[in-house]
N, C-alpha and C positions, 0 to 999 in steps of 0.2 A: 400548484403555483407555476405561473408562466416563466419562460426563460427571461423575459424582460424584467419582471418583478424580482426574479432571483438575482439578477445582476444589480438592480437598484438596492436590494437589501444589503449587499456588501458595502455600499457606500453610506447608507442611511440606517444602519443597524443601531438600535437604541443602546446607550451606554449602560453598563452594569452598575456603575457607581456614579453618584452625583456629588460633587464637591462644591459647596456654596460658600462664598466669601462675603461676609457682611462688613462694610466699611462705612459707618456713620460719620457724618460731618466732613465728608470728602469735598463736597461742592457747596455746602451751606453758606460759607462766608466768602467764597472766591469772588463772586460778583461785586460785593461791597468793597472788598480789599482791592480788587483790580481798579474799580472806579475811583476810590479815595487815595490809594497809594501806588497805583500802576503795578500792583503786585502780580507777578506771573511765576507760579511755582516751577522749580527745576525738577524735572523728572526724566529718567532714562528708560524706565520700564513701563509705567502705567499708560502713557499715551499710545505707544505701539500696541500695548495690551488691549486698550479699548478699541483701537482701529480694527482689531480682529473680531470684535463682538457686535452683535446687533442688540438693540434695546427694546424691551417691552415695557409699556407704561401702565398706569392705573393699578399698580400693585400697592399694598399698604405702605404709607409713609410713616416715618418716625422709627426710632431705634427699636424699642420693645415690640411694637406691632410688627415690624419687619422680621424680627426673629421668629415669631409665630407664623408669619406668612410663608416663610421658606419651608416650613414643615407641613404645609397644606391646611392650615387652620382656615375654616370657612368664615368669611366676614360679610357674606351677602346680606345677612340680617343685622349687621352692625353689632355683632357680638364680639366679645374679647375673652381670651382665656383668663382663668383666675390666677393671675401672676402673683398677687399678694399671698394667696393660699399656698402656691408652690414654694415661694420663698420662706414662708412661715414653717411649712412642713420640713423643708431642708434645714432650717436653723434650729428648730426645736424637736424634730423627729416625731411630731404628732400633728394631727389636724386641729385647727382652732375650733372651739365649741361655739364661738360667736362669729359674727361677720368680722372680716379683717381687711384693713387697708394698709398699704405701705405709707409711712409718714416721713417725708423728706424735709429736714430742717431748711428753711429758706430765709433769705434776707430781702426785704422789700425796699425799693428806692422810690420815694414819693416826689413827683414833679408837679408842675403847675396844673396840668390837666390829666395826668396819667400816673399809674403806679406800675413800676417795672420790677419783675423778679430778677434778682441778681443772677449773673450767669453761672455761678457755682453754688452748690449746696453748702451749708455750714457744717463742716466735718471736723473742725479743730477744737471740739469741746473736750474739756477735761472730764475725768470720771466724777469729780465733785459737781461740776456744772450739769452733767447728764442726770445725776441723781436728784439734784435740786429741781430741774425742769420736769422730770418725771413725777416727782412728788407733788409739785404745784399743779400740774394738769390733772393728775388722778384725783387729788382732793377736791378740786373745783367741779369736775364732771362726774363725781361719784353718783349723784342723784340721776344722771342720765344713763347710768350703766355703761359709761365710756371709760376706757383705760388705755394708757400709753405703756408699751413694752419695748424693750431694746434687747437684741440678741447679742451673743458673743461676737458675731461677725460685724457688728456695728449698725445693723439695719434696725430702723425704728418701725413700730407697728401701732396702729390704733385698733382696738377691738371694741365693737359696739353691737347693739341689737340689730337684727336684720331689718327691722322696721325703719331704722334711721338711715339705712344704706341708700345713697343716691343711685339713680338709674345708670348714670355714666360718670366716669372720671377720666382725666387725661394724664398720660404718663408724665413724670417729672421732666424727662428729657425734652418733651414738647414745650414745656412752660418756662424752663430756665432761660434767662436772657431775653424774655419777651414781656409784652404788656400783660398785666394780670386780668384785665377786664374781659377779653374774649373767652376766657376759660371759666368765668364764674357762672354758677348755675342761676337759672331764671326764677321768677317769683313763685312758681308752683311748688318749689321745694323750700318752703319757708323755714321749716324746722332745721333743715340742713344748713341753710344760710345763717340761722341764729347761732348754731354751734360754731361755725367758722368765725363769725364776728366776735363771739365771746372768747374764743381761743386767741384771736389776734389781740384783743384788748387785755386779756390776762397776761400774755407774754410781753406786751408793751411796758407794763409796770413791774416786770419781774426783776428782782435784785440781781440775778445772774446777768441779765442783759445790760443793766445799768453799769455793772462792774466791767463788762466787756467793752462797752462804749468808752468808758474812762481810760481803758488800755489801748484804745484805737482799733479794737477788734470788731468784726461784724456781729451784730446781735441776731438772735433767732426771732424774726418778726412773726413767723407762723410755721406751721407744718403743712406741706402740700400732700394731700391725701389722695391716693390713687391705687390702681391695680385690682379693682373689683370686677365681677363678672356675674352674669345670670347663672353661672354654674357654681357659684360659691357654696350654695346649700348642699348640693350633691357631693361636693368635695370634702365635706366634714366626715364622710366615710372613706374607706380605702378604695376610692375610685378615681380614675384619671379621665380627663377629656380625651377622646380618641382623635388622634391626628391621622390624616390620610397618608402621610409619609413617615416611614420609620427611619430614624437617624441613629447610627451606631456610635458616632464619635462627635464630641463638641470640643473644639480647641478655643480656649478663651482665657486670658489672664486678668480680665476685668472683674468688676464688682459682682455682676449678675451671672457670670458664666457658669458657676457651679450650680446655682439654683435652676438655671435654664436646662442644663444637662440632666439634672435630677428630675425635672418635670417631664423630659422626654425619655427618661429611663435609659439614658445614653452614657457612655463612658466619657469622663472629663479629662482633658489634657491641657496643661498650662502652655506647652509648646507643641509644635507640629510633630506628630509621631513619625517614626521612620517608614512605616508602611501604612497604606490606606486600604482597609479591607471591608469597607462598607460606607454607606452614605454618611457624609461628614459636613458639619457646619463649622466654619472658621470665623470667629468674631474678633475683629480688629478695631478696638475702640481707642487707639492711641491718640487720635486727632480730637477727641471729645474735649478735653480740658483746654488745649491751646485755642481751639475754635471759639469756645465760650468766653475765653479771656482776651480774644482778639490779639493773640500773641503769634504774629506771623513767623518770627524767627524759630520759635519752638515748634510751630506747626510744620515748617519746612524740614526741621530736623527729624520729627517723627515720621513724616512722609518718606524721607530717605530710608529710615529704618524699616518701614513697612515694605518698601520695594526690595530691600536687601534680605530681610528675614522671612518674608512671606511670599510676595508676588513672584519673584524670580524662581525660588524653589518650586512653587506650585505650577508655574509655567513649564518648567523642565519636567515635572512629574506628568503633567497633562500631555506634553509632546511625546513622551516615551511610553504612554499607556493609552491605547485607543479605547479602552473600556471605561475611561473616566471622562465624564462631562463636567466642564468648568462653568460655574454660574457666579456672577457678581451681583450683589444687592447693595446699592448705595444708600439705602434707607431714606430716599427722597421721592419714593413713588416709582422708581425705575429698577429694572432687573435686566442684566446683560447676559447673553448666551453666545457661545462660540459660533461664528459664522461658518457656513459651508464655503468651500473654495470659490464657488461661482458667485456667491453674494459679495465677496470682497472685491470683485472686479468692477462693481457698479456703485461703489461708495467712495466719496471724496475723503481722502485722508485728512485728519486734523493734526495740529501741531502742538497744542497746549491743552492742559486740563480746563483752562478758562473757556475753551471752545465747546466744552461739554456742559457748561452751566445752562440750566433751563431758563 
């Protein structure tokens, strides 16, 4: 090694530990809120934080795809990890014997020319309502060998023959709050479309839904089915998809955090651990609900909590540990890495999160 390269290595030595922060829905609603309400979020930490980072684009967009992207899952062939299988294995401690999809209860809003999926899944069902819907669906689709299951964690699943499994599905996070039509399958999957239409018609006349509507509650218009992969069949045995990056810790307090950490065979933490001794993924989904509900006040409150509870401590950790690289994935197709000192000299500083909206 030359003297010059030896000197450079001291400044560009690769970090021993990568700490990735995933913050979905940080920018998703800001453009609309700023245009409609002149909303500008108050932030003391994040804007200076982003000013120190450079961004790489063309990474996977969406909450669940972004989680797998940060652990090196290869999407060049438009493949997706078997997320439904991972969740099922975590909930039931066994692999499914049939094909499996996550089934998210959704409420549909019908307009003059469009059908929109309500921004939040229907999660306020009583145990009696759950049992009634499960019995109704399972009885009707028994001849198709399709059945609905629910775990103790509250996750719904549909188990079905592999022959009925669609080629692709879209994560519920991508669909909630959006028009339904762009996510529907095309005519080459006639049998799958038949099942979806029957399911929606069956639930439309369900006694449970009629009772909920009489109480002013949202009905379960359908179940959004998602989370499949071409790897589903191989995961019915005790095998996992190989990820190119090994993660030792997952910090997540949300719904899918434990299942995701189980898929990576990593240790799960609800809160930031006192020490970071290996590659770590921190999932901060506090903005999910207020963003989907267009609740700017609650969104601002959660943003302040994120800065106080996560960003500030992680910045301090990064500043005092040269062996830790800090990466931010905003789940919108962008990933941010810490700039070198000379890169900061040629970048115009921004003053608001709105300035970072694509």
